[in-house]
N, C-alpha and C positions, 0 to 999 in steps of 0.2 A: 507790712508788720512781720517781722522775724519770730516774734512770739505771740503765742494763743492768747486772746483778752482773757484776762482773770490771773495770768499768770505772774506769780510773784516777785521772778525773778527778771522777768519784763521792767519791771517797774523800776530795778535796781539797776539796770543794763544800760552802758554808755552806747548807743547805738552809733552817734559821731564816731566814735572809734571803730565801730563793727566797717563801717562805709570805709571810712581813712585807710583800714586794712586792706579791703576789698579793691580801693581803686588806688593802690600802692602794686597790688600782685596783679592787676588789669593793665598798668603803665610799664612796667618788669616787662612781663611778656610779650607785650608789644616793642620791645628797644631787639638791635639786631643780637643775632648771635655770634658775631666776629668770623662768619662765613658768608660774606656779601650780603646778599639783601633778606637769609631767610633769618624770621626773627625766633625767638624764644618759645613764641609760642608753637608755632608752625614746628619747632623740634622735638616738642612735647607732645603733640599730635601724630607727629610720624613714630616716635618711641611707641606709644600707646597701640596704634598700628603692629605694630613691628610683632609686638610682647603678643597681641591678640592671634595671629596669623603664623609665628612659629612656633615648630614643633605640632604636637597636637590643640596647643591655643592654647592660651592663661585665658579659664573661663569669667574672673573678675574683669578682665579688660574688655573681652569680646563685652561682657555685661552693660561695663561703663559706655562704650562704644552706642550699644544701643540703646539704653537710658536718654544718652545725648539728642541723639538721632531721633528716636520715639519717642521721648518721654517717660517717666517713670509711670508703669504700670501701678494702679492700685492695689493695696494691700488687700487680699482675698479677693479679687476681680473673677478669676476663674471659679472659684466653689459655689458663687451666685448662677453660673450660668453654664458649669457644667452638669449635666446628667447625673446621677448615679445610679449604676446598673447593679445589679446581685444578679449573677451565674451561678445555680447549682448543679451539682453534677449528679446524674441519673440514677 
């Protein structure tokens, strides 16, 4: 379900159209990129990895890779588990 229960926008949204767009994107990404057996999806993945590792690395690309591999971390997850320690000078 793409919307939270009770969301008024969900009642008026055309969920079939959203699924259709997703299906079309997936279908297009699996098409050959024109260079042998390489798909468009593979080219996108290669470019994302290249962007993450070139130079000092693109932080947004690095984050996207980690989010896809490990899953997105919940908001505020570390705030609950990391103790706050106050160090006072003498």
